[in-house]
C-alpha positions in Angstrom: 0.0 0.0 0.0 1.3 3.4 -0.9 1.0 7.1 0.0 -1.0 6.8 3.2 -1.5 10.1 5.0 1.0 10.6 7.8 -1.7 10.7 10.5 -3.0 7.2 9.7 -2.9 5.3 12.9 -2.3 1.6 13.2 -5.8 1.2 14.6 -7.4 3.0 11.7 -5.4 1.0 9.2 -6.3 -2.3 10.8 -10.0 -1.4 11.0 -10.1 -0.3 7.4 -8.2 -3.4 6.2 -10.6 -5.6 8.1 -13.6 -3.9 6.4 -11.9 -4.0 3.0 -11.3 -7.7 3.2 -15.1 -8.3 3.6 -16.7 -5.8 1.2 -17.1 -6.5 -2.5 -15.2 -3.8 -4.4 -16.2 -2.8 -7.9 -14.3 -0.3 -10.1 -16.7 0.8 -12.9 -14.1 2.3 -15.3 -10.7 0.9 -16.3 -9.4 1.6 -19.9 -7.3 -0.9 -21.8 -4.9 -0.2 -24.7 -5.1 -2.0 -28.0 -2.2 -4.3 -27.0 -3.9 -5.4 -23.8 -3.6 -9.2 -23.5 -0.3 -9.3 -25.5 3.3 -9.7 -24.4 3.7 -5.9 -24.2 0.8 -5.6 -21.7 0.3 -8.9 -19.8 -3.0 -8.6 -17.9 -1.6 -10.8 -15.1 1.4 -8.7 -14.3 2.1 -5.7 -16.6 5.6 -4.4 -17.2 6.6 -1.7 -14.8 5.2 1.7 -16.0 3.0 0.0 -18.6 -0.3 0.3 -16.9 -2.1 1.1 -13.6 -3.9 -2.2 -13.3 -3.2 -5.9 -13.7 -4.6 -9.1 -12.0 -1.7 -9.3 -9.5 -2.4 -5.6 -8.5 -6.1 -6.3 -8.2 -5.5 -9.2 -5.8 -2.9 -7.3 -3.7 -5.1 -4.2 -3.5 -8.3 -6.0 -2.8 -10.1 -4.9 -6.0 -12.6 -7.6 -6.7 -14.3 -6.6 -9.9 -13.6 -4.2 -12.8 -15.4 -2.9 -15.8 -12.8 -3.1 -18.5 -13.7 -0.6 -21.2 -14.3 -0.9 -24.9 -13.3 2.6 -25.7 -13.8 4.2 -29.2 -12.4 7.6 -29.9 -14.8 10.0 -31.6 -14.2 10.1 -35.4 -15.9 11.2 -38.6 -19.6 10.2 -38.8 -19.5 8.5 -42.1 -19.2 5.0 -43.4 -15.4 4.9 -43.0 -15.6 6.4 -39.5 -18.3 4.0 -38.3 -16.3 1.0 -39.7 -13.2 2.1 -37.9 -15.1 2.6 -34.7 -16.6 -0.9 -34.8 -13.2 -2.4 -35.7 -11.6 -0.7 -32.7 -14.5 -1.9 -30.5 -14.0 -5.5 -31.5 -10.3 -5.3 -30.9 -10.9 -4.4 -27.3 -13.7 -6.9 -26.8 -11.3 -9.6 -28.1 -8.6 -8.5 -25.7 -10.9 -8.7 -22.7 -12.3 -12.0 -23.7 -8.8 -13.4 -24.4 -7.9 -12.5 -20.8 -10.9 -14.2 -19.3 -11.5 -17.1 -21.6 -8.0 -18.1 -22.8 -5.1 -16.6 -20.8 -6.2 -16.5 -17.2 -9.6 -18.2 -16.7 -8.3 -19.6 -13.4 -7.8 -16.1 -12.0 -10.6 -14.0 -13.6 -14.0 -14.7 -15.1 -16.4 -12.7 -17.2 -19.5 -11.6 -15.3 -22.7 -11.0 -17.3 -25.0 -10.3 -14.3 -24.8 -8.9 -10.9 -25.3 -12.5 -9.5 -22.3 -13.6 -11.6 -20.1 -11.0 -9.9 -21.0 -12.3 -6.4 -20.7 -15.9 -7.5 -17.3 -15.5 -9.2 -15.8 -13.6 -6.3 -17.3 -16.1 -3.8 -15.4 -18.8 -5.7 -12.1 -17.0 -5.2 -11.7 -15.5 -8.7 -11.7 -11.9 -9.8 -14.6 -10.7 -11.9 -14.3 -8.9 -15.2 -17.2 -6.9 -16.7 -17.4 -4.9 -19.9 -18.5 -1.4 -20.5 -18.6 0.6 -23.8 -17.3 4.1 -23.9 -18.8 6.2 -26.7 -21.9 5.4 -28.7 -20.0 6.1 -31.8 -19.2 2.4 -31.6 -22.8 1.7 -32.8 -22.2 3.4 -36.1 -25.8 4.2 -37.1 -27.3 0.7 -36.8 -28.7 -0.4 -33.4 -28.4 -4.1 -34.4 -24.7 -4.0 -33.5 -25.7 -3.3 -29.8 -27.2 -6.8 -29.7 -23.9 -8.2 -30.8 -22.0 -6.2 -28.2 -24.4 -7.5 -25.6 -23.6 -11.1 -26.6 -19.9 -10.3 -26.3 -20.5 -9.2 -22.7 -21.2 -5.5 -22.8 -23.2 -4.4 -19.8 -23.1 -0.6 -20.0 -23.3 1.8 -22.9 -21.5 5.1 -22.4 -23.5 7.4 -24.8 -20.7 9.9 -25.4 -17.0 10.6 -25.1 -15.2 13.8 -26.0 -17.0 15.2 -29.1 -20.6 15.2 -30.2 -21.9 12.1 -31.9 -25.1 10.8 -33.5 -26.7 10.1 -30.1 -26.3 13.5 -28.6 -24.1 16.4 -27.4 -20.9 15.8 -25.4 -19.8 17.7 -22.3 -16.6 18.4 -24.1 -16.9 19.4 -27.8 -14.1 18.2 -30.0 -12.2 21.1 -31.8 -10.5 18.7 -34.2 -13.9 17.7 -35.6 -15.0 21.4 -35.6 -17.7 20.7 -33.0 -19.9 23.7 -32.1 -20.6 24.2 -28.4 -23.9 22.3 -28.9 -25.1 20.5 -32.0 -28.4 18.7 -31.1 -29.6 20.4 -28.0 -29.6 17.1 -26.1 -30.3 13.5 -26.9 -31.2 12.7 -30.6 -33.9 10.4 -31.9 -31.2 7.8 -32.6 -29.9 8.4 -29.0 -33.4 7.7 -27.6 -33.6 4.6 -29.7 -30.2 3.5 -28.3 -31.4 4.0 -24.8 -34.5 2.0 -25.5 -32.6 -0.9 -27.0 -30.1 -0.9 -24.1 -33.2 -1.1 -21.8 -34.5 -4.0 -23.9 -31.3 -5.9 -23.6 -30.4 -5.2 -20.0 -27.5 -2.9 -20.7 -27.0 0.0 -18.3 -27.2 3.4 -19.8 -24.1 5.6 -18.9 -24.3 9.4 -19.0 -20.6 10.2 -18.2 -19.2 12.5 -20.8 -22.6 13.6 -21.9 -23.6 17.3 -21.9 -26.1 17.9 -19.1 -28.9 18.4 -21.6 -28.1 15.0 -23.1 -27.8 13.4 -19.7 -31.1 14.6 -18.5 -32.8 13.6 -21.7 -31.3 10.1 -21.3 -32.5 9.8 -17.7 -36.0 10.8 -18.8 -35.9 8.4 -21.8 -34.8 5.3 -19.8 -37.3 3.0 -18.2 -34.5 1.5 -16.0 -32.0 3.2 -13.6 -29.1 5.0 -15.3 -25.5 5.3 -14.2 -22.7 7.8 -14.5 -19.8 5.4 -14.7 -17.0 7.9 -14.0 -17.9 11.4 -13.1 -17.4 13.7 -10.1 -19.5 16.7 -9.0 -19.7 20.4 -9.9 -20.7 21.3 -6.4 -17.1 20.7 -5.3 -15.3 21.7 -8.5 -16.8 23.2 -11.6 -15.6 21.2 -14.6 -17.5 20.3 -17.8 -17.1 16.6 -17.1 -18.6 16.8 -13.6 -22.3 16.4 -12.7 -24.5 19.3 -11.7 -26.8 19.1 -8.7 -29.7 18.9 -11.2 -28.2 15.8 -12.9 -27.4 14.2 -9.5 -30.9 14.6 -8.2 -32.4 13.4 -11.5 -30.2 10.3 -11.3 -31.3 9.7 -7.7 -35.0 10.0 -8.7 -34.4 7.6 -11.5 -32.9 5.1 -9.0 -29.5 5.3 -10.5 -25.9 5.7 -9.2 -23.2 8.3 -9.8 -19.7 6.8 -9.7 -17.2 9.4 -8.4 -14.0 9.3 -10.4 -10.4 9.5 -9.2 -9.3 11.8 -12.0 -7.0 14.6 -11.0 -8.3 17.4 -13.2 -11.9 16.7 -12.2 -11.4 16.9 -8.5 -9.8 20.3 -7.9 -8.1 23.2 -9.8 -4.9 22.1 -11.5 -2.0 24.6 -11.2 -1.1 26.4 -14.4 2.5 25.2 -14.0 1.4 21.6 -14.0 -0.8 22.0 -17.0 2.0 23.8 -18.9 4.5 21.0 -18.0 2.1 18.4 -19.4 1.4 20.4 -22.5 5.2 20.6 -23.1 5.5 16.9 -22.5 2.7 16.0 -24.9 4.2 18.2 -27.6 7.6 16.7 -27.2 6.3 13.2 -27.3 3.6 13.8 -29.9 0.9 12.5 -27.7 -2.2 14.6 -28.3 -4.6 11.8 -27.3 -5.0 8.3 -25.9 -4.3 6.6 -29.2 -1.0 8.5 -29.7 0.1 7.3 -26.2 -0.7 3.7 -27.1 1.6 3.9 -30.1 4.7 5.0 -28.1 7.6 2.6 -28.1 8.6 1.0 -24.8 11.6 3.4 -24.6 9.5 6.5 -25.2 6.8 5.2 -22.8 9.5 4.8 -20.1 10.7 8.3 -20.7 7.1 9.6 -20.5 6.5 7.9 -17.2 9.8 9.2 -15.8 8.9 12.8 -16.7 5.3 12.3 -15.4 6.8 11.3 -12.0 9.0 14.4 -12.0 5.9 16.6 -12.7 3.9 14.8 -10.0 6.7 15.4 -7.5 6.9 19.1 -8.3 3.1 19.7 -8.6 1.3 16.9 -6.8 -1.9 15.3 -8.0 -5.2 15.5 -6.2 -5.3 13.2 -3.2 -7.6 10.5 -1.9 -8.9 13.2 0.5 -9.9 15.4 -2.5 -11.6 12.4 -4.0 -13.5 11.7 -0.8 -14.7 15.3 -0.8 -16.7 14.6 -4.0 -18.1 11.4 -2.4 -19.2 13.3 0.7 -20.9 16.0 -1.4 -22.8 13.5 -3.5 -23.8 11.4 -0.4 -25.0 14.5 1.4 -27.0 15.7 -1.7 -28.6 12.4 -3.0 -28.0 9.8 -0.3 -25.7 6.9 0.2 -27.8 4.6 -2.0 -26.8 6.5 -5.2 -23.1 7.0 -5.0 -20.2 4.7 -6.0 -16.5 4.9 -7.2 -14.3 4.5 -10.2 -10.6 5.0 -11.0 -10.4 5.6 -14.8 -7.1 3.9 -14.7 -5.2 3.8 -18.0 -7.4 6.6 -19.2 -6.0 9.6 -17.3 -7.3 8.6 -13.9 -5.3 8.0 -10.7 -4.5 10.2 -7.8 -2.0 10.4 -4.9 -2.9 7.4 -2.8 -4.9 5.6 -5.5 -2.7 5.6 -8.6 -2.6 1.9 -9.1 -4.9 -1.1 -8.3 -2.4 -2.1 -5.6 -3.3 1.1 -3.7 -7.1 0.4 -3.5 -7.2 -0.1 0.3 -6.2 3.6 0.7 -9.7 4.6 -0.4 -11.3 2.5 2.2 -8.9 3.9 4.8 -10.1 7.5 3.9 -13.7 6.5 4.1 -13.2 5.0 7.5 -11.4 8.1 8.6 -14.4 10.1 7.6 -16.8 8.0 9.6 -18.4 5.7 7.0 -19.4 2.4 8.5 -18.9 -1.0 6.9 -22.4 -1.2 5.4 -22.0 2.3 3.8 -18.6 1.4 2.5 -20.0 -1.8 1.0 -22.6 0.3 -0.8 -20.1 2.8 -2.1 -17.6 0.1 -3.3 -20.1 -1.9 -5.3 -23.4 -2.6 -3.6 -25.2 0.4 -5.2 -23.9 -0.4 -8.7 -24.9 -4.1 -8.4 -28.4 -3.0 -7.2 -28.7 -0.9 -10.4 -27.4 -3.7 -12.5 -30.0 -6.0 -11.1 -32.8 -3.4 -11.7 -31.7 -3.1 -15.3 -31.7 -6.9 -15.7 -35.2 -7.0 -14.3 -36.5 -4.3 -16.6 -35.2 -6.2 -19.6 -36.9 -9.4 -18.4 -40.2 -7.5 -17.9 -40.0 -6.2 -21.5 -39.6 -9.7 -23.0 
């Protein structure tokens, strides 16, 4: 365990570790690169500096279940763009299923239902779930969502950065010449996607959606909705964070907001830190996630070394900053509607929870703030699994 606050007493640590050993922990958002499941990124034990999560790290950190993400970057909305998005999606589906079905089935199993998560972990294995990030992966044909469901997808993130055919994004994409708003919320195709996700038993995810789109999606869904990795504007005003209006709508819908351990969403980032990272991205030619994936091992090592230098000079947000967002959401909408996510490998990670091995540190901070075991169990996965069960039930009722 790393980066514990200096005032952590042995008694507090022991109490937190005891609770952590009993609760079922679910992280709802972990990205994977395109070489996940290969020699360059072994899911069991990744090379040093290669990624923030692997199976050894999950076991050491007490992280029981993870939604591995089928991420699709926003591209051109035409035949070629849709084809590329679907190809990228299937590459990541294949990597996740290779891990669970071929490489390490004795360590981790694919969970398709909330009951599967509990059964798998009860049997001593880790649980893998699959989420889709960006409805651009649908192209413009909802039939592909049925195929994604068959491959194991259990939530659909409607947007990423950049508007798409489903609705407006919280962060327009300048490279694609996005206007501030394009549709004014959810489109007809977006409503159809929400409806088909409800039919199948796929959770609808509003993270990355503009608030108009998010509220439209909540209204359109006949099942509870999630925000898989978002924090709150009430603590820090950021386009990616949820407003009080969105939080209360999510509560009234029966859903859950998963607070995310992403430095830039938790508190203001110093201008010096931002400038240092801009210079590093320019030097390395890494404007986005895909560019970083293409770095050689040598350049990736250099990137990580420079990142550590920047973190030492201008520290990241802490587990305490993260818990401030949890506290705010709990106070506003209640303990039943709040959960947690890391966004590892996608920009997430904070001082104290920058790797799966550090996961206990989050429980330590929750205990420090007075949360009891039952509440911690809700935050760590109980609320998310409740929503998943409700979505499954809604799908069965529709049949």
